[in-house]
Structure formats: structure tokens, C-alpha cells
C-alpha positions, -999 to 999 in steps of 0.1 A, spaced: 435 -111 -161 429 -135 -135 403 -152 -153 406 -194 -152 402 -196 -192 414 -170 -211 392 -150 -234 402 -137 -269 394 -99 -274 389 -90 -308 403 -57 -319 399 -42 -349 424 -38 -379 428 -2 -393 405 4 -425 427 11 -456 404 36 -478 419 48 -514 431 87 -518 399 103 -527 418 130 -555 398 137 -585 413 135 -617 425 112 -646 431 82 -625 390 83 -611 388 47 -624 417 34 -606 405 52 -571 373 34 -567 350 5 -580 354 -33 -573 387 -45 -565 395 -67 -594 390 -40 -616 409 -14 -593 437 -38 -600 436 -35 -633 431 1 -637 458 11 -616 480 -10 -629 478 7 -665 479 41 -648 509 28 -632 527 20 -667 512 58 -682 543 78 -688 519 108 -690 508 108 -651 526 130 -625 547 118 -594 511 125 -575 487 106 -601 510 78 -599 511 75 -564 478 77 -557 474 49 -584 500 28 -558 481 35 -533 451 21 -547 463 -10 -563 479 -17 -526 448 -14 -508 432 -37 -534 459 -61 -529 454 -57 -488 419 -67 -496 432 -95 -516 456 -106 -486 486 -102 -509 503 -84 -481 538 -82 -498 523 -70 -527 505 -41 -509 533 -33 -490 555 -28 -522 530 -5 -535 523 16 -507 564 19 -502 562 32 -541 537 52 -532 557 69 -501 588 71 -524 570 88 -548 551 116 -526 571 115 -491 551 142 -478 515 122 -477 512 109 -445 481 88 -457 505 64 -476 527 57 -448 494 48 -425 485 21 -452 520 8 -454 518 7 -414 485 -14 -419 500 -36 -442 529 -46 -423 510 -50 -386 485 -77 -409 518 -87 -417 533 -92 -384 563 -69 -394 554 -48 -358 588 -28 -361 579 -19 -401 542 -7 -386 557 13 -360 582 33 -381 553 41 -407 531 53 -380 562 73 -365 566 90 -396 531 97 -405 530 114 -370 558 135 -382 539 144 -408 503 150 -398 504 153 -358 470 166 -359 454 135 -370 446 107 -349 453 77 -377 492 75 -364 485 73 -330 456 46 -335 480 28 -360 511 28 -334 489 20 -300 473 -6 -324 507 -23 -326 518 -18 -290 488 -35 -281 501 -65 -297 536 -62 -283 519 -58 -247 531 -25 -244 499 -15 -230 507 18 -211 521 32 -244 494 15 -263 469 36 -239 485 66 -242 486 68 -279 448 56 -279 438 91 -254 456 110 -277 440 99 -307 402 103 -290 419 141 -276 423 148 -317 391 129 -329 368 124 -305 346 113 -335 367 79 -340 349 49 -330 378 27 -337 398 51 -315 375 46 -283 371 3 -294 412 -1 -293 412 24 -260 389 1 -250 413 -30 -261 441 -12 -236 416 -6 -208 407 -45 -209 439 -57 -211 449 -34 -183 425 -50 -165 403 -18 -160 370 -32 -172 349 -5 -160 370 17 -182 369 -8 -212 330 -13 -206 330 27 -208 347 32 -241 331 -2 -257 297 15 -245 306 48 -263 309 29 -296 278 10 -292 255 38 -283 269 55 -320 268 22 -339 247 0 -325 258 -30 -348 295 -26 -339 297 -63 -334 331 -57 -323 323 -35 -294 295 -61 -285 319 -89 -284 348 -69 -266 320 -53 -240 313 -94 -234 345 -99 -224 346 -73 -199 318 -82 -185 330 -119 -183 361 -104 -164 340 -86 -140 319 -116 -133 290 -106 -145 279 -135 -169 242 -126 -178 254 -97 -196 285 -110 -210 264 -138 -225 238 -112 -238 264 -92 -254 285 -119 -274 246 -132 -289 245 -97 -301 282 -99 -315 271 -134 -332 234 -119 -346 255 -93 -364 288 -115 -376 274 -154 -371 309 -166 -389 331 -157 -360 346 -184 -338 356 -165 -312 326 -151 -301 306 -190 -299 343 -199 -278 338 -172 -255 299 -172 -252 303 -211 -243 329 -199 -220 303 -177 -199 277 -207 -204 298 -231 -190 304 -210 -156 268 -206 -158 261 -245 -158 243 -244 -191 268 -275 -203 247 -285 -233 244 -248 -246 282 -242 -239 291 -275 -258 271 -264 -289 292 -232 -289 318 -246 -292 309 -273 -316 298 -242 -338 333 -228 -334 348 -252 -347 327 -262 -373 329 -222 -383 364 -232 -387 379 -266 -384 416 -252 -374 402 -230 -342 420 -244 -315 398 -235 -284 419 -236 -249 428 -272 -237 410 -259 -200 379 -249 -216 372 -277 -233 381 -300 -198 355 -275 -180 331 -286 -202 337 -319 -203 346 -324 -237 376 -346 -248 407 -324 -260 
């Protein structure tokens, strides 16, 4: 990209879902996170469960730990689930998701590769691997994975959103906008797609459309500093300095540790 001030693209982490199998551990695979962890721990210690049930309990407890931000515990549980049922692709996906969140990119790739081998007809492994490749700046490879994910599951809004991220990073802004349009058309509350489409409009120089999209993203998720920061960049370019400074200050109010780019602050006349 050739923007004078870099824009932050907000992607989506892959969501984790517990196994949907019915059985004697129903209370473990659904419900409130803290209770899920407690009940799953009891299930794991139950010697009467078979390997499939125990693997589901580890997987479900892992999703609970993931939701709490306890990534080492989540990774360990997903690993135990995969060890007990090595043919279950979803356990590999979940371990890949947690490894990605923990910044263990090589491990995440290995898990998604295993998932793709186990379930080559599922889009999940390709979405996960593509997301890691985005982080690694292997953009053409990421795009190929998202293309395959869309082919396998044309209903996956996550695949379209993340493919839009790849197009954006490659400077293919019209293609990115088309992907974000697809998401928004099917989910009018997809704040990530509004945020990302706003960035793509900004990169094209369509500043008013960028501000409109970022404003919509903020209305849906007013707690994310990136949207305020990116809107500030566009407002500053449009000459609305006071509104831009207000957005920068709002971003810092939401997250005092947030670090706007020095160039953006200087452009808006704010001391870094």
C-alpha cells in the first residue's frame, strides 16, 4: 500500500465451537463458560467415559479456556482431544485457532495442514491456514487458500471477509470491496466488513465512503479503537481536523495503551 498513514485492517479470528455430539456429557459441551470448564473437568476425570466422549470433553473445556484467554490451557486440551481422536479434523482446527491466537504460527499451520488432510472437503482448514499466511505476509498463498475456502463453502462469510483482507493487502482494493460487499449484503451487522471496506475505500481515495463505513462500524462496535483511529485519518484528509482529533482521543480513551502512528498525530497537529 502507498498510503501516507497506514490503515489497520481488522480481521476475524476463527470462532471456536464445541462439539455438537449428544450423550452423557451434554452439560459439558454447552452452557456458560465457567460452568462448562467445571463440568468438563469432572467428565475428563470420569473413568467410565470412552475416548470419544473424553475427547469431546477436552475439546469443549479448551473452547472455554480459549474464551477466557487462557491459551496454553486451551492448546493443551485441544492437543489431548486430538491425541484421543486423531481422525477428528475439528480438534485440529481448534488447536490451530488457539495456536494462531498465541502467535505460534508454525504450529498453527501444522494443525491446519492436518485438518485439511483429514477433511479436504471442508473450508475450515483453508480459512485457518490462509489467516496464518496473512499474518506471515504470504499474501498470494493466503489468497489461494481463501479462494479454495469460498469454492468449498460459498456461504462462509468468514472466507469472504478474510479473502477481502488478502485482496486489500495485495492492493486489489476493488476486489476487496466486492468481498466485503458480499459479507455486508448477507449480514448487515458485520462490523468487521464495514471497517475493512472503509479502509479499502480510503486506500482508493474515496474518503466520504470510507468515513461512512467506519462510522457504521463504530455504531455496531463502539469499543474498538482501530475504527476511531482509521476514521480520524480520513477526517484529517478531508480537512475536519477537530473531528479527527476527537476520534484519536476517543481511541486512546478506550485503550490508553493504544499507539496511533506518529505520522498520523503529526498530520493532525497533535503532539506524539
